[in-house]
C-alpha positions in Angstrom: 142.2 141.9 113.4 138.7 141.1 114.6 137.2 142.6 111.5 139.6 140.6 109.3 138.6 137.4 111.1 134.9 138.1 110.7 135.4 138.7 107.0 137.5 135.5 106.6 134.8 133.5 108.5 132.1 134.9 106.3 134.0 134.0 103.2 134.7 130.5 104.5 131.0 130.0 105.3 130.0 131.2 101.8 132.5 128.9 100.2 131.2 125.9 102.2 127.6 126.7 101.3 128.5 127.1 97.6 130.2 123.7 97.7 127.2 122.1 99.3 124.9 123.7 96.8 127.1 122.5 93.9 127.4 118.9 95.3 126.6 116.3 92.7 125.6 112.7 93.4 125.3 109.6 91.2 122.7 107.0 92.3 122.6 103.5 91.0 119.3 101.9 90.2 119.1 98.1 90.1 116.2 95.9 88.9 115.5 92.5 87.4 113.8 93.1 84.1 115.3 94.0 80.7 115.6 97.7 80.0 112.8 97.6 77.5 110.2 96.2 79.8 107.3 98.3 80.8 108.3 99.7 84.2 112.0 100.1 83.5 111.4 101.9 80.2 108.2 103.8 80.9 108.4 104.5 84.7 111.9 104.2 86.1 113.7 105.9 83.2 111.3 108.8 83.0 111.4 109.2 86.8 115.2 109.4 86.8 115.1 111.9 83.9 112.6 114.1 85.7 114.6 114.0 89.0 117.9 114.8 87.1 116.3 117.7 85.3 114.7 119.1 88.5 118.1 118.9 90.2 119.8 120.9 87.4 121.9 117.8 86.7 123.2 117.6 90.2 121.5 114.2 90.7 122.6 111.7 88.1 121.5 108.0 87.7 123.1 104.9 86.5 120.5 102.3 85.4 121.3 98.6 85.8 118.6 96.3 84.4 118.4 92.5 84.4 120.4 92.1 87.6 123.6 93.5 86.0 125.1 94.3 89.4 124.7 90.7 90.5 122.6 88.7 92.9 119.1 87.3 92.3 115.8 89.1 92.2 114.8 88.0 95.8 118.0 89.8 97.0 117.1 93.2 95.6 115.3 94.7 98.6 118.2 93.9 100.9 120.6 95.3 98.3 118.9 98.6 98.9 118.5 98.2 102.6 122.2 97.2 103.1 123.6 99.9 100.7 124.9 97.5 98.0 123.0 99.8 95.6 121.2 103.1 96.1 117.8 102.3 94.6 116.0 99.1 93.6 112.7 98.1 92.1 111.4 94.6 93.0 108.5 92.3 93.5 107.8 92.2 97.2 106.5 88.7 97.1 109.9 87.4 96.0 110.8 87.3 99.8 108.1 85.2 101.4 107.2 86.2 104.9 109.0 89.6 104.7 105.9 91.7 104.1 103.1 89.8 105.8 100.7 92.8 106.1 101.4 93.9 102.5 100.5 90.4 101.3 96.8 91.1 101.6 96.8 92.8 98.2 97.9 89.6 96.6 94.8 87.7 97.7 92.6 86.4 94.8 90.0 88.7 93.3 91.0 91.6 95.5 92.3 94.3 93.2 91.2 96.0 90.0 93.3 97.9 87.4 96.8 99.0 88.4 96.4 102.7 88.8 93.7 102.7 91.5 95.1 99.6 93.1 98.5 101.1 93.3 97.2 104.2 95.0 95.2 102.0 97.4 98.2 99.9 98.1 100.5 102.8 98.9 97.9 104.4 101.3 97.2 101.1 103.0 100.9 100.4 103.6 101.6 103.9 104.9 98.7 103.6 107.4 98.9 99.9 108.4 102.3 98.5 107.6 105.0 101.3 107.5 107.3 99.1 109.7 107.7 96.6 106.9 109.7 99.3 105.0 111.8 100.5 107.9 115.4 101.1 106.8 114.5 102.3 103.3 113.0 105.4 101.8 109.9 104.5 99.9 109.7 106.2 96.5 106.7 104.2 95.2 104.6 101.2 96.1 102.4 99.8 93.3 100.7 96.8 91.9 100.3 95.4 88.4 97.0 95.1 86.6 94.7 92.0 86.7 96.7 88.8 86.6 95.6 86.1 84.2 96.7 82.8 82.7 98.9 82.4 79.6 98.9 78.7 78.6 100.0 76.2 76.0 96.6 74.4 76.2 93.4 76.5 76.5 91.8 77.1 79.9 88.1 77.4 79.4 87.0 76.0 82.8 88.3 75.4 86.3 88.7 71.7 85.4 91.2 72.5 82.6 93.6 73.8 85.2 93.8 70.4 87.0 97.4 69.1 87.2 98.7 71.9 85.0 102.2 73.1 85.9 101.7 76.9 86.4 104.2 79.5 87.4 103.3 81.4 90.5 105.1 84.7 91.4 104.7 84.7 95.1 103.8 82.5 98.1 100.1 83.7 98.1 99.7 83.1 94.4 101.2 79.6 94.5 98.9 78.8 97.4 95.9 80.0 95.3 97.0 77.9 92.3 97.2 74.8 94.5 93.6 75.5 95.7 92.5 75.9 92.1 93.9 72.4 91.2 97.1 73.4 89.5 100.6 72.3 90.3 102.3 75.6 91.3 105.9 76.3 90.3 107.4 79.3 92.0 109.9 81.4 90.1 110.8 85.1 89.5 109.4 86.5 86.3 112.7 86.7 84.4 112.8 82.9 84.3 109.4 82.5 82.6 110.6 82.6 79.0 113.1 79.8 79.4 110.7 77.8 81.6 107.9 77.9 79.0 110.3 77.2 76.1 111.8 74.2 77.8 108.5 72.8 79.1 109.3 73.3 82.8 105.9 74.9 83.1 102.7 74.6 81.0 101.4 78.1 81.8 102.2 81.2 83.7 100.3 83.7 85.7 101.4 87.3 84.8 99.6 90.4 83.7 99.5 91.5 80.0 102.0 94.2 80.4 105.1 91.9 80.9 104.2 89.5 78.1 106.0 91.4 75.3 109.4 91.6 77.0 109.1 87.8 77.9 107.8 86.9 74.4 104.9 85.0 76.0 102.5 85.6 73.1 105.0 83.8 70.9 105.6 80.8 73.3 101.9 80.1 74.1 98.7 80.8 72.2 96.1 80.8 74.9 95.3 83.6 77.4 92.5 83.3 80.0 91.0 86.1 82.1 87.8 86.7 84.0 84.5 88.6 83.9 84.9 90.4 87.2 85.6 93.9 88.5 88.6 92.3 90.2 91.4 90.4 88.6 92.4 86.9 89.6 95.4 88.3 91.6 98.0 91.0 91.6 101.6 91.3 92.8 103.0 94.2 94.7 106.2 96.1 93.9 108.5 98.4 95.8 110.7 101.2 94.3 112.8 102.1 97.3 116.1 103.9 98.2 118.8 103.1 100.7 118.3 105.3 103.8 121.9 106.5 104.0 121.9 107.4 100.3 118.7 109.4 101.0 119.8 111.0 104.3 123.2 112.0 102.9 121.7 114.1 100.2 121.9 117.9 100.7 118.6 119.2 101.9 117.6 120.7 98.5 118.3 117.5 96.7 116.5 115.4 99.2 113.5 117.7 98.8 113.5 116.8 95.0 113.5 113.1 95.8 110.6 113.8 98.3 108.6 115.7 95.6 109.0 112.6 93.4 108.0 110.0 96.0 104.8 108.9 97.5 101.1 108.6 96.4 101.2 110.3 93.1 104.4 108.5 92.0 102.9 105.2 93.0 99.8 106.1 91.0 101.9 106.9 88.0 103.7 103.6 88.1 100.3 101.9 88.2 99.1 103.9 85.2 102.2 102.8 83.3 101.2 99.2 84.1 97.7 99.7 82.8 99.1 101.1 79.5 101.4 98.1 79.3 98.4 95.8 79.7 96.6 97.3 76.7 99.8 96.9 74.7 100.3 93.3 75.7 96.7 92.4 74.9 97.0 94.1 71.5 100.1 92.1 70.6 98.4 88.8 71.4 95.2 89.7 69.5 97.2 90.8 66.5 99.1 87.5 66.6 95.8 85.6 66.3 96.1 84.1 69.7 93.1 82.6 71.6 92.0 85.2 74.2 89.4 83.8 76.6 87.3 85.8 79.0 85.4 83.4 81.3 81.8 84.4 81.8 80.2 85.4 85.1 79.0 82.0 86.1 82.4 80.4 85.5 84.2 83.3 87.2 82.1 82.8 90.3 83.2 79.1 90.4 86.9 80.3 90.4 86.2 82.8 93.1 84.6 80.2 95.3 87.5 77.8 94.7 90.0 80.5 95.6 88.3 81.4 98.9 90.4 78.9 101.0 93.4 80.9 100.1 91.9 83.9 101.8 90.8 81.9 104.8 94.2 80.3 105.0 95.9 83.7 105.0 93.7 84.8 107.9 94.9 81.8 109.9 98.5 82.5 109.0 98.2 86.1 110.2 96.6 84.9 113.4 99.6 82.6 114.0 101.8 85.6 113.6 99.8 87.6 116.2 98.2 89.8 113.5 94.5 90.4 112.9 94.2 89.3 109.3 90.5 90.2 109.0 91.2 93.7 110.2 94.0 94.1 107.7 91.8 92.7 105.0 89.0 95.2 105.9 91.5 98.1 105.9 92.9 97.1 102.5 89.3 96.8 101.1 88.5 100.2 102.5 91.6 101.6 100.8 90.5 100.0 97.5 87.0 101.3 97.8 88.3 104.8 98.4 89.8 104.8 94.9 86.4 104.1 93.2 
């Protein structure tokens, strides 16, 4: 009898382990842009395909672009944190004050192209602000490439921006636009196309990569960038997973998610942004649009005019009990390490 019980126990344990090994999960990914936009098409979809393949098909994904599961873009991070969906991709600046330490990367003339900036941003957050992402599993943190102006009227000097209604994508960017003399209009990026076509805004600040999916090169004919190692600004992004969805995975499937999370995944998302920038610029040039690159002297004027945004951020961090200058230095060191 004892032998029979041992055999039965072994068979039961084997059956349970086989069931666990065969467990399949379906994860829902929610984000705000059309499926054909750069990150959804060239980063998220390939990432999901890679994870599904490495799991032998045991992890499957359902992709929901353009807020198809409901809500507004600023709600995406909480949708993941609260378990409304399993994974989201969002702009961190859509929730002002939520990620104060991470905001440093949005300061003017701070970041370069997206691949090194994304690696720097990921390393900086993991070392200096991991608590801002408590409650989610971080798959990737990244930036876009150099931000610039896309306008109905040409912007050839700082004075041309005066009084212009310009879309800003975050609290920091809107603050910078005000310091530069514009009239900032805050809105998530999916609203840019309609806002430009209806005259709600005269210009928008976005990187080249998102211009094709928003038809920006059709709606405006002027694009203004800078002669600088650093772009006017960037925005920061999070590709994160609900913690319960992550923790409830069998160990072997969780290991696959781990292998596709972190620094290199962040760097890859940034590289996709850089490729998208080249594509967006090419479309505008082929359309015969006016592409302006301000010279060094004019760029220096803009850098000086934007400095109060940096100083103001230091003061805001101090009011929160944070050492803004130390965070700035840490972020700069992280950027410098990518050179």
